[in-house]
C-alpha positions as CSV (number, residue, x, y, z in Angstrom):
1,M,81.0,55.8,165.0
2,G,78.1,57.0,163.1
3,L,76.7,60.0,161.6
4,I,78.2,63.8,162.2
5,S,76.1,66.7,161.1
6,F,77.8,69.9,159.5
7,M,76.8,73.3,158.4
8,K,76.8,72.9,154.4
9,G,77.3,76.3,153.5
10,V,80.5,76.9,155.8
11,G,83.9,75.5,155.7
12,A,87.2,74.8,154.0
13,K,86.5,75.8,150.2
14,L,87.8,72.5,148.5
15,F,85.2,72.1,145.6
16,G,85.8,75.2,143.7
17,N,83.9,78.0,142.2
18,K,80.3,78.5,141.4
19,E,81.2,77.5,137.7
20,E,82.9,74.2,138.6
21,E,80.0,73.3,141.0
22,A,77.4,74.4,138.0
23,K,79.3,71.8,136.0
24,A,79.6,69.3,138.7
25,A,75.2,69.8,139.1
26,A,75.0,68.9,135.4
27,N,76.8,65.8,136.0
28,P,76.4,64.7,139.4
29,A,77.9,61.2,138.5
30,G,81.3,62.8,137.0
31,A,81.7,65.2,140.3
32,E,81.7,62.6,142.8
33,P,85.2,61.2,142.4
34,L,86.5,64.5,142.0
35,R,85.0,65.5,145.5
36,A,86.1,62.3,147.2
37,S,89.9,62.4,145.3
38,A,90.0,66.0,146.6
39,L,88.7,65.3,150.0
40,L,91.6,62.3,150.0
41,Q,94.0,64.9,149.3
42,K,92.9,67.3,152.1
43,V,93.3,64.5,154.5
44,K,96.8,63.6,153.3
45,S,98.1,67.1,153.1
46,L,97.2,67.7,156.8
47,G,99.4,64.4,157.5
48,L,96.3,62.4,159.4
49,P,97.2,58.6,160.0
50,Y,95.6,56.0,158.8
51,K,96.1,52.2,157.6
52,S,93.5,52.2,155.2
53,L,90.9,55.4,153.7
54,T,88.3,55.1,151.4
55,I,86.2,58.4,150.8
56,R,83.0,58.3,148.7
57,T,80.5,60.9,148.4
58,N,77.0,61.0,147.5
59,G,75.7,64.7,147.0
60,D,76.3,66.7,150.5
61,T,77.2,63.7,152.7
62,V,80.5,61.7,152.6
63,T,81.1,58.5,153.7
64,I,84.5,57.3,155.2
65,Q,85.7,53.8,155.5
66,G,89.0,52.0,156.8
67,E,91.3,51.6,159.3
68,V,93.3,53.7,161.7
69,E,95.3,52.8,164.5
70,K,93.4,55.2,167.4
71,Q,89.9,56.3,167.3
72,E,90.9,60.1,167.5
73,D,92.7,59.5,164.4
74,A,89.0,58.6,162.8
75,E,87.3,61.4,164.5
76,K,90.0,64.3,163.1
77,I,89.5,62.4,159.6
78,A,85.9,62.8,160.1
79,L,86.1,66.5,160.9
80,T,88.5,67.3,158.2
81,V,86.1,66.1,155.5
82,G,82.9,67.4,157.3
83,N,84.7,70.9,157.9
84,V,84.5,71.6,154.1
85,E,81.8,73.9,152.1
86,G,79.1,71.9,150.8
87,V,79.5,69.0,153.0
88,H,76.1,68.2,155.6
89,A,77.0,64.6,157.0
90,V,79.9,62.6,157.4
91,D,78.8,58.3,157.8
92,N,82.2,57.5,159.9
93,Q,82.5,53.9,159.2
94,M,86.0,53.7,160.0
95,T,87.5,51.1,162.5
96,A,90.1,51.9,165.5
97,A,92.6,49.4,166.6
98,E,92.6,51.3,170.1
99,S,89.2,52.2,170.5
100,K,88.1,55.0,173.6
101,D,84.9,56.8,174.2
102,E,83.9,58.8,171.2
103,S,84.4,62.5,171.6
104,Q,82.0,65.0,172.0
105,Y,81.2,67.5,169.1
106,H,80.6,70.9,169.4
107,T,79.3,73.3,166.9
108,V,81.0,76.7,167.0
109,T,78.5,79.7,167.2
110,S,79.0,83.4,166.9
111,G,80.8,84.7,170.0
112,D,82.4,81.5,171.0
113,S,86.2,80.7,171.8
114,L,87.9,78.0,172.7
115,S,88.1,79.2,176.5
116,K,84.2,79.7,176.3
117,I,84.1,76.1,174.8
118,A,86.2,74.9,177.6
119,Q,84.4,76.3,180.5
120,Q,81.1,74.9,178.9
121,Y,82.5,71.0,178.6
122,Y,84.8,71.0,181.5
123,G,83.9,73.8,183.8
124,D,87.2,75.4,183.6
125,M,88.1,77.8,180.8
126,Q,92.1,77.3,181.1
127,K,91.5,73.6,179.8
128,Y,91.3,75.5,176.1
129,P,94.2,74.0,175.2
130,M,93.2,70.6,175.3
131,I,90.2,71.3,172.8
132,F,93.0,73.3,170.4
133,E,95.3,69.9,170.8
134,A,92.5,67.8,169.9
135,N,91.8,69.9,166.8
136,K,95.2,69.8,165.5
137,P,96.3,69.8,162.7
138,M,92.9,71.3,161.3
139,L,93.1,74.7,163.9
140,K,96.4,76.2,163.4
141,D,95.8,79.1,166.2
142,P,93.4,79.0,168.9
143,D,91.8,82.2,168.2
144,E,90.9,81.1,164.5
145,I,87.8,79.2,164.8
146,Y,84.5,80.2,162.8
147,P,80.6,79.6,163.4
148,G,79.5,76.5,161.8
149,Q,82.6,75.0,162.3
150,V,82.4,71.3,164.1
151,L,85.1,70.8,166.8
152,R,86.3,67.6,168.9
153,I,85.7,67.7,172.5
154,P,87.9,65.2,174.1
155,A,86.9,63.5,177.6
156,V,89.2,64.7,180.2
157,D,91.3,61.8,181.1
């Protein structure tokens, strides 16, 4: 599925405060398993389905491997770990039993709304619920998106 880029300084604050980050920087080898574990817990907390999942971190890059039933599940897992502060890239190496064309991705900018994004990709701002549904459970409210966040833009069936 490939490499997805994210804005390193935005996203969910999952890795702790600056003091914990300083300790992690002082002992990078010990920090990587803790970060991978925190990312796995984030995926589990959202109830995202997978058959198997391995998460590895190397600095600000995360590699995910494993199996899922649907490609959209792999994409959602990649976005879940990528939309975390401190993550700059996700190498999505997951395989899907039922694959489709990969979704497009959109990085939210200031002034964006799901309806504006729907207008841009679909030519119809009323199709914003498709984008909202495609990004659940990461999105809880269609009005709560933020600059730097990366969203899935599925193809219209």
